[in-house]
N, C-alpha and C positions, 0 to 999 in steps of 0.2 A: 577562352579560345581553345582550351584543351578538353572540353567536354563532349566533343563530337556529336553535336545535334541534340543534346539533352535539353531539358526544360528546368534549369536551376532557378526557379522563381524565388525561392527563399533567399538565395544570395542577392538577387536584385532588391527584394524588399528590405533586407537587413542593411544593404549598402545605402539605399535611398533614405531609410530611417535614420541612419547615423548622420548622413549629410544634412538632413532637415533638422534634426535635433541640435546640430552644431550652430544653426542659425538662430540668432537672438534678435530678430528684427520685429517681433510683435505681430507678424502676419500669421494668418492661418496656414496650416501645413497640410498638403495634399499629395497623394501618390496616385498614379494610374498604372495598373498592372494590365498589360495587354498580352494575352497568351493564346497559343493555338493548340495547347495540349495540357494533359495532367502534369502536375509538378513531379519531377524526379530529381535526382542528384542531391539528395538530402545532405545538408552541410556536414552532419556528423559522420556520414559514411564516406563522402568525398574527402574530408579532411584526414581520414585514416591514411591517405597517401597511396595505397596500393589499388590499382585499377581492378574493379570487380563489376563486370557487366550487370549481373543480377541485382547487386546492391545499389548501383548507381542509376540504372535505367529502368529495370523492371519493378523496383520497389517504389511505391507512392511516397512522396514527401509530405507526410501528415503534419509537419511543423509549419507548413505554409499558412494555414488558417490560424494557428497559434501565434505566429509572428505578425500576421496582419492584425489580430486582436490586440497584441501587445502595442503595436504602433497606434492603434485607435485609442487604447487606454492612455497613451502618452500624448494624445492630442493630434494625431495624424490620421486624417480620413483617407481611406483607400477606395478608389473606384476600380472595379474589375470589368474588363472587356474580354469576352471569349470569341475566338474565331474558329468556326467549324468544330465545336465541341460536341461529341456524340452523347446521346442519352441511352446508354446501354452499358452493361457490365463488361469490362474488358477481359479478354481471355488470358489464361495463364500460359504464357509462351514467351520465349526469348525474342522480343521484337522491338525493344527499346521503349515500350510504353508500359506504365505501371499496371501490374496485374490485379485482377479481381476488384476493381473499383468502378463506380459510375462517374466519369469525368464531369458530367453536367451537375450532379449532386455535390461533388467535392468543390467545384468552382462556385456554386451557389452558396455553400457554407463560407467560403472565403469572402464572397461579396457581402454577406450578412455581417461577418466579423469586422469588415472594414468600415461599417457605419454609413455606407452609401449605396446600399442595394437598390435595385429598381423598385422592389416592394419590400420595405423594411420589416414588414410583418409576414413575409412570405415563408413558405415551407421548403427548405432545401431538398427535401426528399421527393417532391413531386416533379413533374416533367416541365415545369415552367422555370426558365432560368431567372435567377435573382440578380444576375450580372447583366451588363450591357452586351448585346449581341452585335458583332460586326463581321458577318460571314462573307461580305463582298465589299468592294470599294465604297459603294453608296451607303450601306448600313454602317460600315466602320466610320466613315466621315460623320454620319448622323449621330452615332454614339459619342464620338469625341466632341462634337459640337454641343450635344446635350449636356455632357459632363462639364465642359468649360463654361457653359451657360449658367451652371449652378454655383460656380466659384466666384466670389466677389472680384478678385483680380487674379490674373494668372501670368507668372513669369517662369519660363522654362530655361 
């Protein structure tokens, strides 16, 4: 609640991973990451304790894909849903969005790392999202229904 509109996706992934790994119920483990922007608020910079706008908000959290890959390696599949993700390199300016990255490509890398990309053999560097797209209520509902339809059973 103190991140003022940031996108601390790694914190969410790490928290969910810890909770899922603590379960010893023999069931499959799945996470769904739904985001409307590129990850920022990288844990290493936020955990330093002192507020720094550029480090927290304008720097891309490249550990998101690494954390999702680690979860996948531990047996947790991650589905990624993007809402309104642009396919363009972001400008370098103090605007609360990570600088000089293509959010579509970065989220596609995360989806591929999670083991549940729309096209598991897709290229994260092209303009086709490898994540589920939910740009409006109808497409978001369809994406979530499609995801839950691939999971043997789902308890939230």
